[in-house]
Structures are given as structure tokens and as C-alpha cells.
N, CA, C and O of each residue as an XYZ file, in Angstrom:
808
protein
N      -0.287     11.929     -5.749
C      -0.139     11.408     -7.017
C       0.227      9.839     -7.164
O       0.131      9.201     -8.212
N       0.580      9.434     -6.159
C       0.564      8.047     -6.052
C       1.804      7.563     -6.855
O       2.832      8.219     -6.687
N       1.847      6.495     -7.712
C       3.087      5.801     -8.417
C       3.363      6.858     -9.763
O       4.407      6.879    -10.415
N       2.222      7.679     -9.990
C       2.462      8.410    -11.317
C       3.628      9.251    -11.191
O       4.070      9.645    -12.270
N       4.240      9.628    -10.160
C       5.286     10.648     -9.996
C       6.170     10.159     -8.901
O       5.785      9.813     -7.784
N       7.423     10.167     -9.348
C       8.562      9.466     -8.651
C       9.692     10.488     -8.330
O      10.443     10.938     -9.196
N       9.744     10.786     -7.128
C      10.637     11.995     -6.481
C      11.686     11.415     -5.861
O      11.426     10.503     -5.076
N      13.028     11.791     -6.063
C      14.191     11.331     -5.115
C      13.762     11.916     -3.758
O      13.146     12.972     -3.610
N      14.245     10.934     -2.618
C      14.307     11.646     -1.323
C      15.250     12.660     -1.149
O      15.090     13.463     -0.230
N      16.368     12.752     -2.020
C      17.354     13.896     -1.890
C      16.789     15.135     -2.479
O      17.006     16.207     -1.914
N      16.033     15.078     -3.644
C      15.447     16.147     -4.099
C      14.353     16.703     -3.145
O      14.179     17.916     -3.022
N      13.573     15.714     -2.428
C      12.399     16.241     -1.491
C      13.108     16.829     -0.382
O      12.591     17.856      0.057
N      14.128     16.446      0.160
C      14.757     16.942      1.139
C      15.320     18.450      0.934
O      15.326     19.358      1.765
N      15.772     18.463     -0.351
C      16.548     19.780     -0.845
C      15.399     20.775     -0.769
O      15.552     21.819     -0.135
N      14.159     20.473     -1.440
C      12.878     21.427     -1.471
C      12.616     21.747     -0.214
O      12.614     22.941      0.084
N      12.346     20.771      0.760
C      11.829     21.162      2.251
C      12.981     21.989      2.881
O      12.600     22.939      3.565
N      14.186     21.821      2.787
C      15.232     22.715      3.188
C      14.974     24.233      2.814
O      14.797     25.170      3.592
N      14.998     24.241      1.421
C      14.758     25.535      0.971
C      13.600     26.448      1.619
O      13.682     27.604      2.035
N      12.472     25.558      1.576
C      11.388     26.134      2.180
C      11.457     26.602      3.558
O      11.015     27.701      3.894
N      12.090     25.655      4.479
C      12.366     25.981      5.681
C      13.169     27.180      5.963
O      12.913     27.887      6.938
N      14.217     27.460      5.076
C      15.213     28.555      5.343
C      14.415     29.831      4.903
O      14.534     30.866      5.559
N      13.604     29.772      3.801
C      12.777     30.789      3.435
C      11.797     31.164      4.347
O      11.474     32.348      4.442
N      11.261     30.260      5.058
C      10.158     30.612      6.090
C      11.022     31.414      7.371
O      10.667     32.465      7.905
N      12.113     30.700      7.662
C      13.030     31.451      8.813
C      13.390     32.875      8.508
O      13.335     33.817      9.299
N      13.766     32.904      7.256
C      14.276     34.169      7.097
C      13.196     35.269      6.836
O      13.540     36.397      7.192
N      12.008     35.154      6.304
C      10.988     35.918      6.240
C      10.199     36.398      7.402
O       9.577     37.453      7.532
N      10.387     35.213      8.375
C       9.585     35.233      9.724
C       7.939     35.861      9.561
O       7.480     36.878     10.080
N       7.281     34.908      8.689
C       5.939     35.229      8.562
C       5.044     35.286      9.965
O       3.961     35.872      9.988
N       5.540     34.692     11.006
C       4.736     34.840     12.140
C       4.837     36.145     12.780
O       4.036     36.422     13.673
N       5.737     36.980     12.422
C       5.996     38.262     12.956
C       4.826     39.202     12.506
O       4.500     40.135     13.241
N       4.204     38.984     11.346
C       3.357     39.597     10.587
C       1.817     39.315     11.030
O       0.945     40.158     10.821
N       1.603     38.328     11.528
C       0.109     37.739     11.920
C       0.028     37.854     13.364
O      -1.021     37.446     13.863
N       0.909     38.319     14.134
C       0.618     38.531     15.617
C      -0.100     39.786     15.905
O       0.392     40.818     15.448
N      -1.207     39.858     16.604
C      -1.855     40.813     16.795
C      -1.934     41.322     18.338
O      -1.734     40.450     19.184
N      -2.176     42.497     18.742
C      -2.276     42.767     20.300
C      -3.311     41.922     20.803
O      -4.314     41.680     20.131
N      -3.098     41.397     22.104
C      -3.941     40.578     22.939
C      -3.664     39.139     22.548
O      -4.060     38.279     23.335
N      -3.044     38.759     21.448
C      -2.743     37.209     21.231
C      -1.313     36.942     21.976
O      -0.252     37.509     21.715
N      -1.536     35.971     22.936
C      -0.268     35.810     23.803
C       0.456     34.787     23.112
O      -0.143     34.015     22.364
N       1.849     34.704     23.318
C       2.825     33.714     22.713
C       2.340     32.281     23.226
O       2.335     31.383     22.384
N       1.957     32.001     24.442
C       1.557     30.643     24.856
C       0.265     29.907     23.996
O       0.157     28.695     23.815
N      -0.505     30.762     23.605
C      -1.638     30.482     22.761
C      -1.136     30.099     21.314
O      -1.451     29.043     20.766
N      -0.304     31.087     20.735
C       0.022     31.020     19.434
C       0.974     29.394     19.552
O       0.736     28.455     18.792
N       1.845     29.355     20.447
C       2.596     28.099     20.424
C       1.727     26.788     20.674
O       2.116     25.693     20.269
N       0.494     26.962     21.384
C      -0.297     25.963     21.700
C      -0.894     25.529     20.243
O      -1.000     24.346     19.921
N      -1.231     26.496     19.490
C      -1.873     26.425     18.188
C      -0.999     25.629     17.209
O      -1.350     24.657     16.539
N       0.187     26.212     17.249
C       1.393     25.614     16.344
C       1.550     24.160     16.709
O       1.693     23.335     15.806
N       1.533     23.792     17.970
C       1.856     22.269     18.414
C       0.727     21.339     17.834
O       0.921     20.255     17.284
N      -0.353     21.881     18.027
C      -1.648     21.160     17.749
C      -1.715     20.992     16.057
O      -2.189     19.997     15.508
N      -1.191     22.072     15.398
C      -1.254     21.812     14.136
C      -0.140     20.982     13.533
O      -0.283     20.435     12.439
N       1.105     20.878     14.337
C       2.002     20.058     13.813
C       1.692     18.583     14.340
O       2.223     17.661     13.720
N       0.872     18.281     15.436
C       0.681     17.015     15.875
C      -0.607     16.371     14.976
O      -0.569     15.189     14.637
N      -1.470     17.033     14.705
C      -2.687     16.745     14.019
C      -2.498     15.805     12.911
O      -3.040     14.702     12.975
N      -1.754     16.146     11.863
C      -1.386     15.323     10.849
C      -0.948     13.937     11.250
O      -1.355     12.959     10.622
N      -0.110     13.820     12.302
C       0.300     12.451     12.691
C      -0.633     11.576     13.230
O      -0.617     10.346     13.207
N      -1.593     12.464     13.804
C      -2.643     11.634     14.518
C      -3.619     11.049     13.514
O      -4.101      9.918     13.578
N      -3.855     11.981     12.555
C      -4.886     11.415     11.420
C      -4.195     10.307     10.648
O      -4.880      9.314     10.402
N      -3.147     10.328     10.300
C      -2.308      9.397      9.644
C      -2.219      8.058     10.240
O      -2.410      6.997      9.646
N      -1.889      8.227     11.557
C      -1.770      6.869     12.186
C      -3.160      6.226     12.463
O      -3.225      5.024     12.720
N      -4.268      7.004     12.415
C      -5.651      6.431     12.440
C      -6.174      5.920     11.349
O      -6.962      4.976     11.397
N      -5.710      6.616      9.993
C      -6.077      6.169      8.725
C      -5.235      4.693      8.362
O      -5.753      3.859      7.618
N      -4.175      4.529      8.848
C      -3.396      3.264      8.598
C      -3.835      1.907      9.305
O      -3.442      0.769      9.050
N      -4.742      2.321     10.248
C      -5.313      0.940     10.796
C      -5.910      0.062      9.687
O      -6.770      0.473      8.907
N      -5.382     -1.206      9.672
C      -6.007     -2.163      8.491
C      -7.576     -2.299      8.636
O      -8.186     -1.953      9.648
N      -8.098     -2.786      7.625
C      -9.472     -3.070      7.543
C      -9.808     -4.234      8.345
O      -9.121     -5.232      8.127
N     -10.852     -4.335      9.356
C     -11.102     -5.359     10.192
C     -11.998     -6.060      9.444
O     -12.751     -5.496      8.651
N     -11.986     -7.466      9.656
C     -12.765     -8.327      9.071
C     -14.070     -8.245      9.755
O     -14.140     -7.823     10.909
N     -15.384     -8.734      8.912
C     -16.517     -8.679      9.580
C     -16.710     -9.513     10.772
O     -16.331    -10.678     10.649
N     -17.220     -9.167     11.905
C     -17.521    -10.047     12.888
C     -18.983     -9.929     13.334
O     -19.899     -9.544     12.609
N     -19.099    -10.337     14.719
C     -20.391    -10.266     15.202
C     -20.377     -9.312     16.475
O     -19.423     -9.309     17.253
N     -21.449     -8.535     16.631
C     -21.394     -7.489     17.571
C     -22.059     -8.159     18.776
O     -22.260     -9.374     18.784
N     -22.443     -7.259     19.925
C     -22.898     -7.803     21.039
C     -24.328     -8.385     20.988
O     -24.720     -9.203     21.820
N     -25.120     -7.906     19.931
C     -26.273     -8.571     19.735
C     -26.488     -9.943     18.904
O     -27.540    -10.559     18.734
N     -25.365    -10.202     18.500
C     -25.009    -11.520     17.754
C     -25.311    -11.380     16.286
O     -25.391    -12.400     15.602
N     -25.490    -10.162     15.742
C     -25.721     -9.816     14.354
C     -24.397     -9.557     13.595
O     -23.414     -9.084     14.165
N     -24.416     -9.875     12.335
C     -23.060     -9.357     11.638
C     -22.614     -8.046     11.575
O     -23.446     -7.207     11.231
N     -21.547     -7.700     11.816
C     -21.031     -6.451     11.968
C     -20.416     -6.119     10.813
O     -19.712     -7.013     10.343
N     -20.479     -4.897     10.093
C     -19.922     -4.552      8.796
C     -18.344     -4.380      9.028
O     -17.925     -3.942     10.099
N     -17.502     -4.738      7.996
C     -16.040     -4.285      8.174
C     -15.873     -2.791      8.190
O     -16.727     -2.047      7.709
N     -14.686     -2.330      8.789
C     -14.428     -0.938      8.980
C     -13.363     -0.662      7.808
O     -12.301     -1.279      7.887
N     -13.552      0.180      6.771
C     -12.705      0.438      5.760
C     -11.604      1.605      6.282
O     -11.995      2.677      6.746
N     -10.373      1.306      6.166
C      -9.130      2.145      6.334
C      -9.054      3.232      5.057
O      -9.534      2.990      3.949
N      -8.522      4.186      5.331
C      -8.253      5.195      4.284
C      -7.228      4.690      3.398
O      -7.288      4.900      2.186
N      -6.108      3.905      4.041
C      -5.181      3.019      3.226
C      -4.783      1.999      4.081
O      -5.032      2.065      5.285
N      -4.117      0.949      3.525
C      -3.897     -0.097      4.247
C      -2.162     -0.534      3.772
O      -1.748     -0.684      2.623
N      -1.394     -0.662      5.040
C      -0.114     -0.911      4.699
C       0.326     -2.340      4.499
O       0.019     -3.163      5.362
N       0.990     -2.693      3.478
C       1.020     -4.278      3.268
C       2.697     -4.478      3.428
O       3.471     -3.579      3.099
N       3.108     -5.646      3.921
C       4.375     -5.708      4.337
C       4.734     -7.180      4.047
O       4.969     -7.932      4.993
N       4.783     -7.603      2.810
C       5.021     -9.075      2.425
C       6.180     -9.676      3.033
O       6.193    -10.885      3.265
N       7.218     -8.881      3.327
C       8.452     -9.542      3.858
C       8.006    -10.040      5.286
O       8.568    -11.043      5.725
N       7.118     -9.468      5.981
C       6.768     -9.975      7.296
C       5.771    -11.210      7.242
O       5.452    -11.823      8.261
N       5.326    -11.513      6.034
C       4.464    -12.715      5.870
C       5.347    -14.001      5.939
O       4.911    -15.068      6.370
N       6.724    -13.806      5.447
C       7.492    -15.259      5.613
C       7.552    -15.861      6.882
O       7.873    -15.306      7.933
N       7.141    -17.317      6.676
C       7.063    -18.233      7.793
C       5.476    -18.338      8.222
O       5.077    -19.211      8.992
N       4.749    -17.494      7.721
C       3.271    -17.631      8.252
C       2.625    -18.419      6.931
O       3.072    -18.490      5.786
N       1.399    -18.991      7.512
C       0.318    -19.591      6.721
C      -0.287    -18.398      5.815
O      -0.627    -17.306      6.271
N      -0.363    -18.766      4.515
C      -0.994    -17.647      3.671
C      -2.357    -17.292      4.192
O      -2.868    -16.173      4.139
N      -2.991    -18.601      4.804
C      -4.368    -18.144      5.313
C      -4.435    -17.604      6.699
O      -5.491    -17.554      7.329
N      -3.311    -17.209      7.151
C      -3.220    -16.246      8.616
C      -2.809    -14.936      8.199
O      -2.311    -14.214      9.063
N      -2.930    -14.492      7.004
C      -2.693    -13.097      6.726
C      -3.844    -12.264      6.520
O      -4.344    -12.333      5.397
N      -4.378    -11.488      7.359
C      -5.674    -10.885      7.450
C      -5.970    -10.134      6.264
O      -7.083    -10.199      5.742
N      -5.102     -9.470      5.836
C      -5.399     -8.591      4.575
C      -5.617     -9.451      3.251
O      -6.313     -8.907      2.393
N      -5.131    -10.682      2.975
C      -5.290    -11.586      1.991
C      -6.578    -12.457      2.210
O      -7.211    -12.905      1.254
N      -6.938    -12.675      3.537
C      -8.169    -13.518      3.716
C      -9.360    -12.684      3.780
O     -10.458    -13.131      3.448
N      -9.185    -11.439      4.211
C     -10.589    -10.550      4.308
C     -10.843     -9.994      3.118
O     -12.022     -9.881      2.784
N      -9.895     -9.579      2.324
C      -9.901     -8.490      1.125
C      -9.911     -9.195     -0.140
O     -10.170     -8.579     -1.174
N      -9.612    -10.622     -0.149
C      -9.632    -11.207     -1.396
C     -10.297    -12.433     -1.533
O     -10.706    -12.877     -0.460
N     -10.541    -13.143     -2.560
C     -10.999    -14.665     -2.803
C     -10.171    -15.475     -2.111
O      -9.216    -15.829     -2.800
N     -10.170    -15.937     -0.925
C      -9.156    -16.617     -0.007
C      -9.151    -18.011     -0.832
O      -8.078    -18.604     -0.946
N     -10.222    -18.500     -1.359
C     -10.150    -19.933     -1.784
C      -9.397    -19.973     -2.968
O      -9.120    -21.055     -3.486
N      -9.009    -18.813     -3.488
C      -8.119    -18.928     -4.923
C      -6.566    -18.668     -4.374
O      -5.686    -18.766     -5.229
N      -6.209    -18.381     -3.169
C      -4.880    -18.219     -2.876
C      -4.048    -19.470     -2.772
O      -4.450    -20.452     -2.148
N      -2.778    -19.423     -3.444
C      -1.979    -20.563     -3.774
C      -1.508    -21.498     -2.351
O      -1.126    -21.024     -1.280
N      -1.635    -22.691     -2.640
C      -1.222    -23.652     -1.373
C       0.327    -23.865     -1.825
O       1.208    -23.842     -0.965
N       0.585    -24.038     -2.975
C       1.955    -24.170     -3.533
C       2.117    -23.530     -4.885
O       1.430    -23.863     -5.851
N       3.005    -22.640     -4.922
C       3.195    -21.634     -6.287
C       3.581    -20.302     -5.905
O       4.228    -20.044     -4.889
N       3.163    -19.453     -6.756
C       3.562    -18.001     -6.547
C       2.384    -17.278     -6.520
O       1.388    -17.539     -7.195
N       2.531    -16.174     -5.567
C       1.648    -14.938     -5.696
C       2.353    -13.776     -5.896
O       3.344    -13.452     -5.241
N       1.802    -13.072     -6.891
C       2.281    -11.830     -7.533
C       1.358    -10.631     -7.103
O       0.154    -10.634     -7.358
N       1.928     -9.702     -6.499
C       1.195     -8.460     -6.142
C       1.573     -7.497     -7.188
O       2.759     -7.283     -7.440
N       0.573     -6.884     -7.830
C       0.935     -6.037     -8.992
C      -0.005     -4.799     -9.364
O      -1.129     -4.766     -8.862
N       0.319     -4.004    -10.035
C      -0.575     -2.655    -10.432
C      -0.707     -2.469    -12.033
O       0.217     -2.824    -12.764
N      -1.602     -2.037    -12.422
C      -1.585     -1.832    -13.960
C      -0.899     -0.873    -14.386
O      -0.494     -0.947    -15.546
N      -0.578      0.281    -13.589
C       0.123      1.519    -14.266
C       1.610      1.289    -13.445
O       2.244      2.294    -13.124
N       2.031      0.211    -13.186
C       3.199      0.195    -12.604
C       4.250     -0.346    -13.764
O       4.036     -1.453    -14.258
N       5.426      0.468    -14.211
C       6.394      0.007    -15.209
C       7.113     -1.266    -14.792
O       7.488     -2.164    -15.546
N       7.254     -1.198    -13.386
C       8.294     -2.553    -12.749
C       7.340     -3.562    -13.234
O       7.755     -4.467    -13.958
N       5.962     -3.485    -12.867
C       5.107     -4.844    -12.979
C       5.067     -5.323    -14.343
O       5.057     -6.521    -14.627
N       5.040     -4.203    -15.343
C       4.915     -4.488    -16.807
C       6.123     -5.290    -16.986
O       5.905     -6.380    -17.515
N       7.423     -5.026    -16.666
C       8.725     -5.713    -16.940
C       8.522     -6.982    -16.429
O       8.663     -7.934    -17.196
N       8.164     -7.202    -15.075
C       8.208     -8.468    -14.281
C       7.225     -9.466    -14.811
O       7.481    -10.657    -14.989
N       6.102     -8.891    -15.042
C       5.024    -10.040    -15.586
C       5.403    -10.281    -17.032
O       5.042    -11.338    -17.550
N       5.972     -9.560    -17.603
C       6.560     -9.981    -18.934
C       7.685    -11.153    -19.078
O       7.700    -12.005    -19.966
N       8.578    -11.019    -18.065
C       9.545    -11.904    -17.701
C       8.828    -13.180    -17.332
O       9.207    -14.257    -17.793
N       7.806    -13.083    -16.515
C       7.157    -14.142    -15.855
C       6.470    -14.968    -16.827
O       6.394    -16.190    -16.697
N       5.955    -14.313    -17.822
C       4.983    -14.814    -18.872
C       5.999    -15.607    -19.720
O       5.631    -16.706    -20.135
N       7.343    -15.133    -20.046
C       8.263    -15.783    -21.101
C       8.710    -17.095    -20.463
O       8.930    -18.100    -21.139
N       8.840    -17.046    -19.105
C       9.419    -18.230    -18.330
C       8.768    -19.191    -17.809
O       9.335    -20.224    -17.455
N       7.232    -18.961    -17.658
C       6.236    -19.920    -17.277
C       6.115    -21.117    -18.072
O       5.754    -21.154    -19.249
N       6.494    -22.245    -17.231
C       6.228    -23.496    -18.224
C       5.138    -24.123    -17.903
O       5.020    -25.284    -18.296
N       4.146    -23.552    -17.163
C       2.672    -24.134    -16.760
C       2.764    -25.096    -15.695
O       1.701    -25.669    -15.456
N       3.761    -25.428    -14.986
C       3.801    -26.470    -14.129
C       3.544    -26.077    -12.712
O       3.175    -26.911    -11.886
N       3.730    -24.835    -12.422
C       3.264    -24.379    -10.986
C       2.239    -23.229    -11.151
O       2.200    -22.429    -12.085
N       1.328    -23.296     -9.963
C       0.328    -22.222     -9.837
C       0.970    -21.000     -9.653
O       1.971    -20.778     -8.972
N       0.257    -20.169    -10.372
C       0.717    -18.633    -10.248
C      -0.664    -17.927    -10.013
O      -1.612    -18.181    -10.757
N      -0.783    -16.961     -8.883
C      -1.835    -16.272     -8.675
C      -1.523    -14.859     -8.505
O      -0.916    -14.390     -7.542
N      -2.068    -14.080     -9.703
C      -1.780    -12.717     -9.906
C      -2.862    -11.929     -9.113
O      -4.056    -11.974     -9.410
N      -2.414    -11.290     -8.207
C      -3.318    -10.544     -7.213
C      -3.100     -9.089     -7.441
O      -1.999     -8.582     -7.228
N      -4.246     -8.323     -7.921
C      -3.978     -7.031     -8.644
C      -4.437     -5.922     -7.438
O      -5.548     -6.032     -6.919
N      -3.605     -4.973     -7.082
C      -3.766     -3.863     -6.355
C      -4.507     -2.675     -7.247
O      -3.877     -2.031     -8.086
N      -5.853     -2.466     -6.984
C      -6.539     -1.491     -7.866
C      -6.943     -0.152     -7.372
O      -8.066      0.349     -7.429
N      -5.696      0.424     -6.806
C      -5.738      1.814     -6.314
C      -5.138      2.923     -7.282
O      -4.702      4.021     -6.936
N      -5.208      2.400     -8.572
C      -4.600      3.302     -9.887
C      -5.514      3.066    -10.946
O      -5.066      3.145    -12.090
N      -6.918      2.744    -10.751
C      -7.590      2.510    -12.018
C      -7.765      3.832    -12.477
O      -8.330      3.835    -13.571
N      -7.499      4.925    -12.063
C      -7.664      6.204    -12.911
C      -6.354      6.524    -13.835
O      -6.332      7.398    -14.702
N      -5.409      5.774    -13.541
C      -4.165      5.949    -14.279
C      -4.099      5.142    -15.482
O      -4.908      4.235    -15.677
N      -3.139      5.440    -16.328
C      -3.204      4.816    -17.713
C      -2.470      3.230    -17.488
O      -1.394      3.146    -16.895
N      -3.095      2.145    -17.967
C      -2.625      1.075    -17.804
C      -1.241      0.821    -18.767
O      -1.123      1.064    -19.967
N      -0.372      0.326    -17.959
C       0.949     -0.043    -18.555
C       1.237     -1.684    -19.032
O       1.824     -2.056    -20.049
N       0.662     -2.476    -18.020
C       0.896     -3.995    -18.220
C       0.113     -4.408    -19.357
O      -1.069     -4.089    -19.490
N       0.826     -5.189    -20.264
C       0.239     -5.419    -21.552
C       0.510     -7.073    -21.772
O       0.056     -7.713    -22.720
N       1.328     -7.611    -20.719
C       1.526     -9.178    -21.014
C       1.894     -9.664    -19.426
O       2.604     -9.212    -18.528
N       1.169    -10.627    -19.563
C       1.207    -11.539    -18.114
C       0.868    -13.040    -18.414
O       0.182    -13.449    -19.350
N       1.508    -13.814    -17.394
C       1.290    -15.172    -17.563
C      -0.207    -15.626    -17.885
O      -1.166    -14.947    -17.518
N      -0.326    -16.668    -18.504
C      -1.805    -16.947    -18.891
C      -1.912    -18.375    -19.280
O      -1.194    -18.810    -20.181
N      -2.821    -19.182    -18.617
C      -2.835    -20.472    -18.821
C      -3.695    -21.201    -17.748
O      -4.265    -20.475    -16.934
N      -3.838    -22.373    -17.660
C      -4.712    -23.158    -16.760
C      -4.177    -23.184    -15.378
O      -4.803    -23.655    -14.428
N      -2.733    -22.543    -15.285
C      -2.086    -22.669    -13.846
C      -2.137    -21.327    -13.475
O      -1.691    -21.095    -12.352
N      -2.542    -20.419    -14.089
C      -2.863    -19.099    -13.570
C      -4.208    -18.518    -13.136
O      -5.199    -18.542    -13.866
N      -4.188    -17.978    -11.870
C      -5.464    -17.329    -11.455
C      -5.315    -16.010    -11.224
O      -4.233    -15.594    -10.810
N      -6.357    -15.173    -11.452
C      -6.279    -13.734    -11.231
C      -7.415    -13.603    -10.148
O      -8.529    -14.114    -10.265
N      -7.002    -12.879     -9.119
C      -7.660    -12.293     -8.106
C      -7.406    -10.745     -8.038
O      -6.499    -10.167     -8.638
N      -8.352    -10.148     -7.207
C      -8.297     -8.686     -6.995
C      -8.545     -8.196     -5.664
O      -9.455     -8.687     -4.997
N      -7.765     -7.205     -5.187
C      -8.162     -6.301     -4.035
C      -9.356     -5.414     -4.479
O      -9.578     -5.119     -5.654
N     -10.196     -4.970     -3.283
C     -11.182     -4.157     -3.808
C     -10.747     -2.770     -4.464
O      -9.767     -2.165     -4.028
N     -11.458     -2.321     -5.455
C     -11.138     -1.196     -6.226
C     -11.118      0.120     -5.300
O     -11.867      0.254     -4.332
N     -10.226      1.019     -5.689
C     -10.326      2.340     -5.091
C      -9.934      2.194     -3.548
O     -10.041      3.185     -2.826
N      -9.505      1.042     -3.055
C      -8.802      0.851     -1.765
C      -7.262      1.327     -1.911
O      -6.515      0.835     -2.757
N      -6.933      2.153     -1.164
C      -5.537      2.758     -1.166
C      -4.541      1.655     -0.413
O      -4.895      1.139      0.646
N      -3.416      1.371     -0.969
C      -2.484      0.570     -0.450
C      -1.048      1.183     -0.253
O      -0.541      1.801     -1.189
N      -0.442      1.045      0.822
C       0.991      1.488      0.845
C       1.916      0.316      0.685
O       2.194     -0.467      1.593
N       2.397      0.259     -0.619
C       3.144     -0.670     -0.883
C       3.964     -0.481     -2.142
O       3.337      0.160     -2.986
N       4.962     -0.781     -2.453
C       5.645     -0.572     -3.728
C       5.515     -1.960     -4.463
O       5.635     -2.988     -3.797
N       5.272     -2.019     -5.819
C       5.168     -3.073     -6.720
C       6.086     -3.376     -7.589
O       6.851     -2.439     -7.814
N       6.350     -4.568     -8.300
C       5.662     -5.840     -7.944
C       6.471     -6.700     -6.716
O       7.659     -6.663     -6.396
N       5.453     -7.411     -6.216
C       6.115     -8.312     -5.176
C       5.739     -9.948     -5.747
O       4.664    -10.393     -6.146
N       7.043    -10.599     -5.611
C       6.854    -12.205     -5.809
C       6.949    -12.938     -4.496
O       7.947    -12.829     -3.784
N       5.976    -13.640     -4.194
C       5.845    -14.431     -3.019
C       5.720    -16.003     -3.387
O       4.911    -16.490     -4.177
N       6.672    -16.661     -2.659
C       6.473    -18.087     -2.881
C       5.901    -18.777     -1.722
O       6.235    -18.521     -0.565
N       4.949    -19.744     -2.088
C       4.214    -20.577     -0.994
C       4.434    -22.006     -1.062
O       4.315    -22.484     -2.190
N       4.685    -22.685     -0.256
C       4.994    -24.081     -0.064
C       3.965    -24.703      1.126
O       3.890    -24.295      2.285
N       3.275    -25.691      0.577
C       2.432    -26.294      1.773
C       1.686    -25.269      2.504
O       1.574    -25.301      3.730
N       1.106    -24.239      1.664
C       0.340    -23.210      2.435
C       1.202    -21.949      3.164
O       0.798    -20.824      3.462
N       2.372    -22.480      3.318
C       3.203    -21.362      3.951
C       4.101    -20.283      3.040
O       4.571    -20.586      1.944
N       4.250    -19.072      3.627
C       5.068    -18.356      2.668
C       6.498    -18.518      3.176
O       6.878    -18.335      4.333
N       7.278    -18.914      2.057
C       8.650    -19.243      2.243
C       9.704    -18.174      1.824
O      10.865    -18.130      2.229
N       9.137    -17.363      0.991
C       9.915    -16.054      0.353
C       9.049    -15.056     -0.085
O       7.993    -15.365     -0.637
N       9.402    -13.780      0.113
C       8.834    -12.635     -0.537
C       9.873    -11.583     -1.084
O      10.734    -11.079     -0.363
N       9.723    -11.308     -2.373
C      10.956    -10.501     -2.891
C      10.247     -9.243     -3.658
O       9.377     -9.421     -4.510
N      10.675     -8.056     -3.295
C      10.181     -7.038     -4.045
C      11.132     -6.939     -5.276
O      12.358     -6.844     -5.226
N      10.244     -6.983     -6.539
C      10.948     -7.194     -7.841
C      10.705     -5.837     -8.648
O       9.973     -5.703     -9.629
N      11.432     -4.920     -8.056
C      11.200     -3.465     -8.619
C      12.730     -2.883     -8.947
O      13.084     -1.744     -8.642
N      13.410     -3.672     -9.491
C      14.725     -3.400    -10.146
C      14.760     -3.292    -11.615
O      15.824     -3.068    -12.192
């Protein structure tokens, strides 16, 4: 359900613990075993079912590859991952034009050389509050680039106020591309380099 439902890790741990205890008490495996099915086969199947989700998840987290050229010299289409993990805190100290996700998936010409880059979602209540504060404090002297993550287009928009003016540029990630990131992030850029990245979700 994405950002539309927030569950405490402690509540999720309690639910998982109850389900695990219920499974151990009822021992459902004792009812499904039939004559002729060996314990090693059942164990191997259980191990495979346990490992498969992790294999699929790690494969799906591979970032989108930028389009390049193949062996024949023709342009190769980019490979789209199921979801992409963004870690802005790891961008600090790097040139903003050396961050693959930004360069390959946005209009890189509009990225700030000096100013702020804001990562936000339309259905994020923290984004609504942060963008409203930013709009009220913006004096129009520093460039602000608002980069929208659009993996929540089916959700109800909450953001109704944001900075607006000649110093503000709006760009977007591709729609319906899933991202693993909490929002909003405020990223400071000086001379093309990321100097600070803060999750503004308080």
C-alpha cells in the first residue's frame, strides 16, 4: 500500500510473532505430509520457498541502467527495474551530475548547480508541510528544483502549496516507477556538488 498506510515496526513484529507462534502450535506441516514424500524433499522445497523472495527482491532492486550502445554499435534501450532505491545521504560530496538516477531519469539540464533540490510526493503529508514552509520562507534569491517522485499517482494528492516563482523549476521522475525512499528530502548544492542532504520528515 506504499505511503498510504503507516505501520509501527513494533506492531508488525507483534503480528509476525503471533502468526509464528500460531503456526508452531498448530503444526500445519503434520497434515500435509503424505506417504512417499520424504523429509529431505519437504525440507528442500521449504528452503527454496524461503530463499526465492530474497532472490527476486535483490534482482528487482537493481537500478535502471542508462541507455548505451551494444556490440553492434546501435543504441540499447534502458532496463527498467521494478523499483529503485534512492539514498540521498550517500550523494553528499558528489557532483550532482555524477548521480546516475538523477542524470538518467530526469531532465539533467534543469538540476541545480547552486541552490536546493527537493524530492517530494504528492500524497505525502510531510511533503505538504515542508513545501508549505519552504514557500513561506522563499525570498526568490536561490534556485529551487522540485523533483517529484510519481509512484503515488493513484493516491489522493495532499500537497496544495509549494514555492513558485522564477527561481523555482519543477521536474519529475518517470510516472509509475516505484522508488524506495521516504520523503521529503532537502538537498543543498553548491558549485554543482551536493553539500548536504536532510530527510525533512519530522
